[in-house]
C-alpha positions as CSV (number, residue, x, y, z in Angstrom):
1,X,22.3,21.2,37.1
2,X,21.7,21.0,40.9
3,X,19.9,17.6,40.8
4,X,21.0,14.3,39.4
5,X,17.9,12.2,40.0
6,X,14.2,12.6,40.8
7,X,11.7,10.7,42.8
8,X,8.3,11.6,41.3
9,X,6.0,10.1,44.0
10,X,6.8,9.3,47.6
11,X,5.9,5.6,47.2
12,X,7.9,5.0,44.0
13,X,10.7,2.4,44.1
14,X,12.1,3.8,40.8
15,X,14.1,7.0,40.4
16,X,14.7,9.0,37.2
17,X,18.2,10.0,36.2
18,X,18.3,13.7,35.3
19,X,21.8,13.4,33.8
20,X,24.1,10.6,32.8
21,X,25.2,8.7,35.9
22,X,28.1,6.2,36.0
23,X,28.1,2.7,37.6
24,X,29.5,3.0,41.1
25,X,28.0,6.4,41.7
26,X,26.6,6.6,45.2
27,X,23.2,8.2,45.5
28,X,22.0,9.6,48.8
29,X,18.2,9.1,49.0
30,X,15.9,9.3,52.0
31,X,18.7,8.5,54.4
32,X,20.1,5.6,52.5
33,X,22.9,5.1,50.1
34,X,22.3,3.6,46.7
35,X,25.3,2.4,44.7
36,X,24.5,2.3,41.0
37,X,25.1,-1.1,39.6
38,X,25.0,0.1,35.9
39,X,25.5,3.2,33.9
40,X,22.2,5.1,33.9
41,X,21.7,7.4,31.0
42,X,19.7,10.6,31.5
43,X,15.9,10.0,31.4
44,X,16.3,6.3,32.4
45,X,15.3,4.7,35.7
46,X,17.0,2.8,38.5
47,X,15.7,0.9,41.5
48,X,15.8,2.1,45.1
49,X,15.4,-1.4,46.5
50,X,16.0,-5.0,45.4
51,X,13.1,-6.1,43.2
52,X,12.9,-9.9,43.1
53,X,11.6,-11.6,39.9
54,X,7.8,-11.4,39.9
55,X,7.6,-8.3,42.2
56,X,6.3,-4.9,41.0
57,X,7.8,-1.6,40.1
58,X,6.1,1.7,41.0
59,X,6.3,5.2,39.4
60,X,4.1,8.2,39.6
61,X,2.5,6.4,42.6
62,X,1.1,3.6,40.4
63,X,2.0,0.1,39.2
64,X,4.1,0.4,36.1
65,X,5.7,-3.1,35.6
66,X,6.6,-6.5,37.0
67,X,10.2,-7.7,37.2
68,X,11.0,-10.5,34.7
69,X,14.3,-11.2,36.6
70,X,15.9,-10.1,39.9
71,X,16.6,-6.4,39.8
72,X,19.3,-5.3,42.3
73,X,19.1,-2.1,44.3
74,X,20.6,0.6,42.1
75,X,20.1,-1.5,39.0
76,X,19.1,-0.1,35.6
77,X,15.4,-0.6,34.6
78,X,15.0,-1.7,31.0
79,X,13.0,-4.0,28.7
80,X,15.2,-7.0,29.6
81,X,14.2,-7.0,33.3
82,X,10.8,-5.2,33.5
83,X,7.5,-5.9,31.6
84,X,4.4,-3.8,31.4
85,X,1.8,-4.3,34.2
86,X,-1.0,-2.0,35.3
87,X,-3.7,-2.0,38.0
88,X,-7.3,-2.9,37.3
89,X,-10.0,-0.3,37.4
90,X,-13.4,-0.7,39.0
91,X,-15.4,2.4,38.4
92,X,-15.8,5.5,40.6
93,X,-14.7,4.4,44.1
94,X,-14.6,7.8,45.9
95,X,-15.5,11.4,45.7
96,X,-13.0,13.9,44.4
97,X,-12.5,17.3,45.8
98,X,-10.5,19.6,43.5
99,X,-8.6,22.6,44.7
100,X,-8.5,24.9,41.7
101,X,-5.4,27.0,41.2
102,X,-5.5,30.8,41.8
103,X,-6.5,32.5,38.5
104,X,-6.9,36.1,39.7
105,X,-4.2,37.2,37.4
106,X,-6.3,36.3,34.3
107,X,-9.8,37.2,35.7
108,X,-10.2,40.2,33.4
109,X,-8.0,38.9,30.6
110,X,-9.6,38.4,27.2
111,X,-8.5,37.2,23.8
112,X,-9.4,38.5,20.3
113,X,-11.3,35.7,18.6
114,X,-14.0,35.1,15.9
115,X,-17.5,35.1,17.4
116,X,-19.7,32.4,15.8
117,X,-23.6,32.3,15.7
118,X,-23.7,29.3,18.1
119,X,-21.8,31.2,20.8
120,X,-18.5,29.5,20.3
121,X,-15.4,31.6,19.6
122,X,-12.7,30.7,17.1
123,X,-9.0,31.4,17.4
124,X,-8.7,31.3,13.6
125,X,-11.0,32.1,10.6
126,X,-10.5,29.3,8.0
127,X,-12.5,28.3,5.0
128,X,-12.5,24.4,4.9
129,X,-12.7,22.2,1.8
130,X,-13.4,18.6,2.5
131,X,-14.0,15.3,0.5
132,X,-16.6,12.8,1.7
133,X,-14.6,10.1,-0.1
134,X,-11.1,9.5,-1.2
135,X,-12.2,9.5,-4.8
136,X,-12.3,13.3,-4.6
137,X,-8.7,13.7,-3.4
138,X,-7.4,14.6,-6.9
139,X,-10.0,17.4,-7.1
140,X,-9.0,18.6,-3.7
141,X,-5.4,18.8,-4.8
142,X,-6.4,20.8,-8.0
143,X,-8.5,23.2,-5.9
144,X,-5.7,23.6,-3.3
145,X,-3.2,24.4,-6.0
146,X,-5.6,26.9,-7.6
147,X,-6.4,28.8,-4.3
148,X,-3.1,28.8,-2.6
149,X,-1.3,30.0,-5.7
150,X,-4.0,32.2,-7.0
151,X,-4.6,34.0,-3.7
152,X,-1.0,34.0,-2.4
153,X,-1.6,32.1,0.9
154,X,1.9,30.6,0.8
155,X,5.4,32.0,0.2
156,X,7.9,30.3,-2.1
157,X,10.5,28.2,-0.3
158,X,14.2,27.8,-1.0
159,X,13.8,24.2,-2.0
160,X,11.5,25.2,-4.9
161,X,14.0,27.9,-5.8
162,X,16.7,25.2,-6.0
163,X,14.6,23.1,-8.5
164,X,14.0,26.2,-10.6
165,X,17.7,27.0,-10.6
166,X,18.6,23.4,-11.6
167,X,16.1,23.6,-14.5
168,X,17.8,26.8,-15.7
169,X,21.2,25.2,-15.5
170,X,20.0,22.2,-17.5
171,X,18.5,24.4,-20.2
172,X,21.7,26.4,-20.5
173,X,24.0,23.4,-20.5
174,X,25.7,24.2,-17.2
175,X,26.9,21.6,-14.7
176,X,24.2,20.8,-12.2
177,X,24.8,22.1,-8.7
178,X,22.6,23.5,-5.9
179,X,23.3,26.7,-4.0
180,X,24.1,26.6,-0.3
181,X,20.8,27.4,1.5
182,X,22.0,26.4,5.0
183,X,20.4,28.8,7.5
184,X,18.1,30.4,4.9
185,X,15.0,28.3,5.5
186,X,13.1,29.7,8.5
187,X,10.0,27.6,8.0
188,X,7.9,30.7,7.3
189,X,5.7,29.6,4.4
190,X,2.3,30.6,5.7
191,X,1.0,34.1,4.9
192,X,-2.4,35.8,4.6
193,X,-3.8,36.8,1.3
194,X,-3.9,40.5,0.7
195,X,-7.3,40.1,-0.8
196,X,-8.8,38.6,2.4
197,X,-7.1,40.1,5.5
198,X,-9.6,38.6,7.9
199,X,-9.3,35.1,6.6
200,X,-6.4,33.1,8.2
201,X,-6.3,30.6,5.5
202,X,-8.2,28.1,3.3
203,X,-7.6,24.5,4.3
204,X,-8.0,21.3,2.3
205,X,-8.4,17.9,3.9
206,X,-7.4,14.6,2.2
207,X,-8.2,11.1,3.5
208,X,-8.4,7.5,2.3
209,X,-11.9,6.7,3.6
210,X,-15.6,7.1,2.8
211,X,-16.1,3.9,0.9
212,X,-14.9,0.3,0.5
213,X,-15.1,-0.1,4.3
214,X,-17.6,-0.9,7.0
215,X,-20.6,1.4,7.1
216,X,-19.7,2.2,10.7
217,X,-16.4,3.6,9.6
218,X,-18.0,5.7,6.8
219,X,-20.6,7.0,9.2
220,X,-17.9,7.8,11.8
221,X,-16.0,9.7,9.1
222,X,-19.1,11.8,8.6
223,X,-19.3,12.5,12.3
224,X,-15.7,13.5,12.5
225,X,-15.9,15.8,9.4
226,X,-19.1,17.4,10.9
227,X,-17.1,18.2,14.1
228,X,-14.5,20.0,11.9
229,X,-17.3,22.1,10.4
230,X,-18.8,22.9,13.9
231,X,-15.3,23.8,15.2
232,X,-15.3,27.6,15.7
233,X,-12.0,28.0,13.9
234,X,-13.9,27.2,10.7
235,X,-15.9,30.0,9.1
236,X,-17.4,28.2,6.1
237,X,-17.1,24.9,4.2
238,X,-17.1,23.4,0.7
239,X,-18.0,19.7,0.7
240,X,-17.1,17.5,-2.3
241,X,-18.8,14.1,-2.9
242,X,-18.5,11.6,-5.7
243,X,-22.1,10.3,-5.2
244,X,-22.0,6.5,-5.0
245,X,-19.9,6.2,-1.8
246,X,-21.0,5.0,1.6
247,X,-20.5,8.5,3.2
248,X,-23.4,10.1,1.6
249,X,-24.2,13.8,1.8
250,X,-27.4,13.1,3.7
251,X,-25.5,11.0,6.2
252,X,-23.0,13.9,6.7
253,X,-25.9,16.4,7.1
254,X,-27.5,14.2,9.7
255,X,-24.2,14.1,11.6
256,X,-23.9,17.9,11.4
257,X,-27.5,18.3,12.7
258,X,-26.8,15.9,15.6
259,X,-24.0,18.2,16.8
260,X,-25.6,21.5,16.0
261,X,-29.3,21.4,15.0
262,X,-29.1,25.2,14.1
263,X,-25.9,25.1,12.1
264,X,-25.8,28.4,10.2
265,X,-22.3,28.8,8.7
266,X,-22.0,29.1,4.9
267,X,-21.7,25.6,3.5
268,X,-21.8,24.4,-0.1
269,X,-22.2,20.8,-1.4
270,X,-20.9,19.5,-4.7
271,X,-21.6,16.0,-6.1
272,X,-19.6,14.9,-9.1
273,X,-22.0,12.2,-10.4
274,X,-25.2,14.3,-9.9
275,X,-25.2,16.2,-13.2
276,X,-24.6,13.8,-16.1
277,X,-22.3,15.2,-18.8
278,X,-21.3,18.3,-16.8
279,X,-17.7,17.2,-16.5
280,X,-15.1,17.8,-13.8
281,X,-14.2,21.1,-15.3
282,X,-17.7,22.5,-14.7
283,X,-17.8,20.9,-11.2
284,X,-14.5,22.5,-10.2
285,X,-15.4,25.9,-11.7
286,X,-18.6,25.8,-9.6
287,X,-16.6,24.9,-6.5
288,X,-14.2,27.8,-7.1
289,X,-16.9,30.3,-7.6
290,X,-18.9,29.3,-4.5
291,X,-15.8,29.0,-2.4
292,X,-14.5,32.4,-3.5
293,X,-17.9,33.9,-2.7
294,X,-17.7,32.2,0.7
295,X,-14.2,33.8,1.4
296,X,-15.7,37.2,0.6
297,X,-18.5,36.4,3.2
298,X,-16.3,35.2,6.1
299,X,-13.8,38.0,5.4
300,X,-16.5,40.4,6.8
301,X,-15.9,38.8,10.3
302,X,-13.2,40.4,12.4
303,X,-11.6,39.5,15.8
304,X,-13.4,40.9,18.9
305,X,-12.7,40.5,22.6
306,X,-13.9,37.2,24.2
307,X,-13.4,35.7,27.7
308,X,-10.9,33.0,28.2
309,X,-13.7,30.6,29.1
310,X,-14.3,30.4,25.3
311,X,-10.9,28.8,24.7
312,X,-11.0,25.0,23.8
313,X,-7.7,23.4,24.5
314,X,-6.4,20.0,23.4
315,X,-3.4,18.4,25.0
316,X,-1.2,15.7,23.4
317,X,2.3,14.2,23.6
318,X,4.3,12.5,20.8
319,X,7.9,11.4,20.3
320,X,8.0,11.2,24.1
321,X,11.1,10.7,26.3
322,X,11.9,10.0,29.9
323,X,11.5,13.7,30.7
324,X,8.0,14.1,29.2
325,X,6.2,13.1,32.4
326,X,8.3,15.5,34.7
327,X,8.6,18.6,32.6
328,X,6.4,19.5,29.6
329,X,3.5,17.2,30.4
330,X,2.9,18.4,33.9
331,X,3.5,22.0,32.7
332,X,0.7,21.8,30.2
333,X,-1.3,20.0,32.8
334,X,-1.1,23.1,35.0
335,X,-2.1,25.2,32.0
336,X,-5.1,22.9,31.6
337,X,-6.0,23.4,35.3
338,X,-5.7,27.2,34.9
339,X,-8.0,27.2,31.9
340,X,-10.6,24.9,33.6
341,X,-10.6,27.2,36.6
342,X,-11.3,30.1,34.2
343,X,-14.3,28.2,32.8
344,X,-12.7,26.9,29.6
345,X,-12.7,23.5,27.9
346,X,-9.8,21.0,27.9
347,X,-9.5,17.7,26.0
348,X,-7.0,14.9,26.5
349,X,-6.9,12.0,23.9
350,X,-4.7,8.9,23.2
351,X,-6.4,6.3,25.4
352,X,-3.6,3.7,25.1
353,X,-1.5,6.2,27.0
354,X,-4.0,6.3,29.9
355,X,-3.4,2.6,30.6
356,X,-2.6,2.1,34.3
357,X,-4.1,5.4,35.5
358,X,-7.8,4.5,34.7
359,X,-8.8,4.2,38.4
360,X,-7.4,7.6,39.2
361,X,-9.3,9.1,36.2
362,X,-12.5,7.3,37.1
363,X,-12.3,8.6,40.7
364,X,-11.8,12.1,39.3
365,X,-15.0,11.8,37.2
366,X,-17.8,14.0,38.2
367,X,-20.2,11.0,38.5
368,X,-20.3,7.3,38.1
369,X,-21.9,7.6,34.6
370,X,-18.8,9.4,33.2
371,X,-16.5,7.0,35.0
372,X,-18.3,4.0,33.7
373,X,-18.4,5.3,30.1
374,X,-14.6,5.9,30.3
375,X,-14.1,2.4,31.5
376,X,-16.3,1.0,28.8
377,X,-14.4,2.9,26.1
378,X,-11.0,1.7,27.5
379,X,-12.1,-2.0,27.7
380,X,-13.6,-2.0,24.2
381,X,-10.4,-0.4,22.8
382,X,-8.3,-3.0,24.6
383,X,-10.5,-5.8,23.3
384,X,-10.2,-4.6,19.7
385,X,-6.5,-4.5,20.0
386,X,-6.2,-7.9,21.5
387,X,-8.5,-9.3,18.7
388,X,-5.8,-8.5,16.2
389,X,-2.9,-9.8,18.3
390,X,-1.9,-6.4,19.7
391,X,-2.2,-4.8,23.1
392,X,-1.5,-1.6,25.0
393,X,1.8,-3.1,26.3
394,X,3.1,-2.8,22.7
395,X,2.5,1.0,22.6
396,X,6.0,2.3,23.4
397,X,7.9,3.0,20.2
398,X,11.7,2.2,19.8
399,X,12.4,5.9,20.3
400,X,10.3,5.9,23.5
401,X,12.2,2.9,24.9
402,X,15.6,4.3,23.9
403,X,14.9,7.4,25.9
404,X,13.6,5.8,29.0
405,X,9.9,4.9,28.5
406,X,10.3,1.1,29.1
407,X,6.6,0.0,29.6
408,X,3.3,1.4,28.5
409,X,2.3,2.0,32.1
410,X,5.4,4.2,32.6
411,X,4.7,6.1,29.4
412,X,1.0,6.4,30.4
413,X,1.5,7.6,33.9
414,X,3.7,10.4,32.5
415,X,1.3,11.1,29.6
416,X,-1.7,11.5,32.0
417,X,0.1,14.4,33.6
418,X,-1.1,16.5,30.6
419,X,-4.6,16.2,32.1
420,X,-3.7,18.2,35.2
421,X,-5.8,17.6,38.3
422,X,-9.3,19.0,37.5
423,X,-12.5,16.8,37.6
424,X,-13.4,14.9,34.4
425,X,-16.8,16.1,33.0
426,X,-17.2,13.7,30.1
427,X,-15.7,10.7,28.2
428,X,-16.3,10.9,24.5
429,X,-16.0,8.4,21.7
430,X,-14.1,9.1,18.5
431,X,-16.1,11.6,16.3
432,X,-18.1,13.0,19.2
433,X,-18.0,16.8,19.9
434,X,-17.1,18.2,23.4
435,X,-20.0,20.2,24.7
436,X,-19.2,20.5,28.4
437,X,-16.8,23.0,30.0
438,X,-14.0,21.4,31.9
439,X,-11.8,18.4,31.3
440,X,-13.0,15.9,28.6
441,X,-11.5,12.5,27.8
442,X,-11.5,11.9,24.0
443,X,-11.1,8.3,22.8
444,X,-8.3,8.2,20.2
445,X,-5.2,6.1,19.5
446,X,-1.8,7.3,20.7
447,X,-0.8,7.9,17.0
448,X,0.0,11.5,16.8
449,X,-2.1,12.5,13.8
450,X,-5.1,10.2,14.6
451,X,-5.2,11.8,18.1
452,X,-4.8,15.4,17.1
453,X,-7.3,14.9,14.2
454,X,-9.8,13.5,16.8
455,X,-9.4,16.5,19.1
456,X,-9.9,19.0,16.3
457,X,-13.0,17.1,15.4
458,X,-14.1,17.4,19.1
459,X,-13.8,21.2,18.8
460,X,-10.3,22.0,20.1
461,X,-9.3,25.5,18.9
462,X,-5.7,25.3,20.1
463,X,-3.6,22.2,20.9
464,X,-0.5,21.8,23.1
465,X,1.8,19.1,21.9
466,X,4.8,18.0,24.0
467,X,7.7,16.1,22.5
468,X,11.0,14.8,23.8
469,X,12.4,13.5,20.5
470,X,10.9,15.9,18.1
471,X,7.8,15.6,15.8
472,X,6.5,18.0,13.2
473,X,2.8,17.1,13.6
474,X,0.3,19.9,12.9
475,X,-3.4,20.2,12.1
476,X,-5.3,22.0,9.4
477,X,-7.7,24.0,11.6
478,X,-6.4,23.6,15.2
479,X,-3.1,25.4,15.8
480,X,-0.5,23.1,17.3
481,X,2.0,24.5,19.9
482,X,5.1,22.3,20.2
483,X,6.7,22.1,23.6
484,X,10.1,20.4,24.1
485,X,10.7,18.4,27.3
486,X,14.4,19.2,27.2
487,X,16.5,22.2,26.1
488,X,18.8,20.1,23.8
489,X,15.8,19.3,21.6
490,X,14.7,22.9,21.4
491,X,18.3,23.8,20.3
492,X,18.5,20.9,17.8
493,X,15.1,21.4,16.1
494,X,14.3,25.1,16.5
495,X,12.2,25.0,13.3
496,X,9.5,22.9,15.0
497,X,9.7,23.8,18.7
498,X,7.7,26.8,20.0
499,X,8.3,26.6,23.8
500,X,11.2,24.9,25.7
501,X,10.2,23.3,29.0
502,X,13.8,22.2,29.7
503,X,14.2,24.8,32.4
504,X,12.0,22.6,34.6
505,X,14.7,19.8,34.4
506,X,17.5,22.2,35.1
507,X,15.7,23.7,38.1
508,X,15.5,27.2,36.6
509,X,11.7,27.2,36.5
510,X,8.9,25.4,38.3
511,X,6.1,23.4,36.6
512,X,3.7,26.1,37.7
513,X,5.8,29.0,36.3
514,X,6.1,27.2,33.0
515,X,2.4,26.4,32.9
516,X,1.5,30.1,33.4
517,X,3.9,31.1,30.6
518,X,2.2,28.6,28.3
519,X,-1.2,30.0,29.1
520,X,0.1,33.5,28.2
521,X,1.4,32.1,24.9
522,X,-1.9,30.5,24.1
523,X,-3.7,33.8,24.7
524,X,-1.4,35.6,22.2
525,X,-1.9,32.7,19.7
526,X,-5.6,32.7,20.1
527,X,-5.6,36.5,19.5
528,X,-3.8,36.1,16.2
529,X,-0.7,37.9,17.5
530,X,1.6,35.0,16.7
531,X,1.7,31.7,14.7
532,X,3.1,28.4,15.7
533,X,6.0,26.8,13.9
534,X,3.7,24.1,12.5
535,X,1.3,26.8,11.2
536,X,4.2,28.6,9.5
537,X,5.4,25.3,7.9
538,X,1.9,24.5,6.6
539,X,2.0,21.3,8.6
540,X,-1.6,20.3,8.0
541,X,-1.9,16.7,9.1
542,X,-5.2,14.9,8.9
543,X,-5.8,11.2,9.4
544,X,-9.1,9.4,10.0
545,X,-9.1,6.5,12.5
546,X,-10.5,3.6,10.4
547,X,-11.2,0.7,12.7
548,X,-12.9,-1.9,10.5
549,X,-11.8,-4.0,7.6
550,X,-11.5,-2.8,4.0
551,X,-14.2,-4.4,1.8
């Protein structure tokens, strides 16, 4: 490794260690010598100047913390001497002129997707089965078992084989022992059904909402689920309702109409309490028949060429480390810029991890209305958090802190790099659908599954997810690409990592080169040429952001 430290922005008074550095090491930086006062682990930060108690620390060119004790030049930055601090935001203060990257290389490039009647293009062709209330979760599980096993959408895994073998041993009176399966599990569980070659899968959602909560939450659930139905990766839908819950079928239909007044995909509704005496067996038989007929219908759709402007990309980070903001995040930020320059749609979520960069994002907004709406969403979210004794400053997890993300502002400044540099065209609340080409801000928590669930509901057809510590998060309908911030992680957890961005840290590749490679990967994924590791594992995570109290 040619570099031992990095200054991210010229005005920063914190430097990032790119490898473990010992106390006493002398750093040459901008014509001065910095003698390290402490051991600095890779990914952690140290100061370039003395920072007296009460003075501020800067990274990524923004305020990221205030010293809680005197920090010497060359001293380690950690939770014991630095507390979260971020600058205020005041709305759009200046015009923003964006210099788009050169995209000539992809001008005539297309992907093979599924054309939908509303003009959107999916990267997958799924049938979706959803419950409007948690009371239907058992029925969802019965249906999932019936379709997945009955149609062969999933391979057997070595763990199931182990249980089968133990059962045989028990029955024959043998000593119980498991076979060595080390290295046999490749995580390849997903497969297409031979009966439906143009159907990429049938997906089943489960959740714990829809009733026993505030009406606002039940209504928002309907909006989110409607977004899943409008998402072009979905070809058709079966909707299960109990009947007496808050999230009524008519409410769901209103939400669907609000997003797409001309919705025309095949969709079937089933209400358990509607037909007295019919029984759950008749209900499920009806669901199975109509869903099977729907699979026959969407199997008639095949992939055709579509422009890259039809791609809808979500960007997210989770299990972040001190390298996230300097390798994988800026790499997918460049991918986002390339796609926006090609006329595509990009979404960035997790508002608690935009804390401290709000002013920059407001200035990048296309107009004051978008900037003010973003500011309103941020302040309302912060107010709700404070009302329950929390705050954005509590966002970094123990794993984040251990690997160098000491304050929420440090974490946020690096997380925001996923958004690239393009203008912001809209700021959306949770459950709203992205309808504008360009970069959209989508209000979600930082929680991995809540955020990725929200972006799929906003219409993301592919999601890029960076991680420094490793997280298996996936989504039922929006393929999740996992990008490691460092090569060690990619080698340690190959079953969940699709792309290694570690070469940026080692100096082997630039952020721009990595971002271009990622776009090429996305095009292949969108064309059905490859699957992500999360897809192969069947990692279908769905979680609704329930904000009110349970009743």
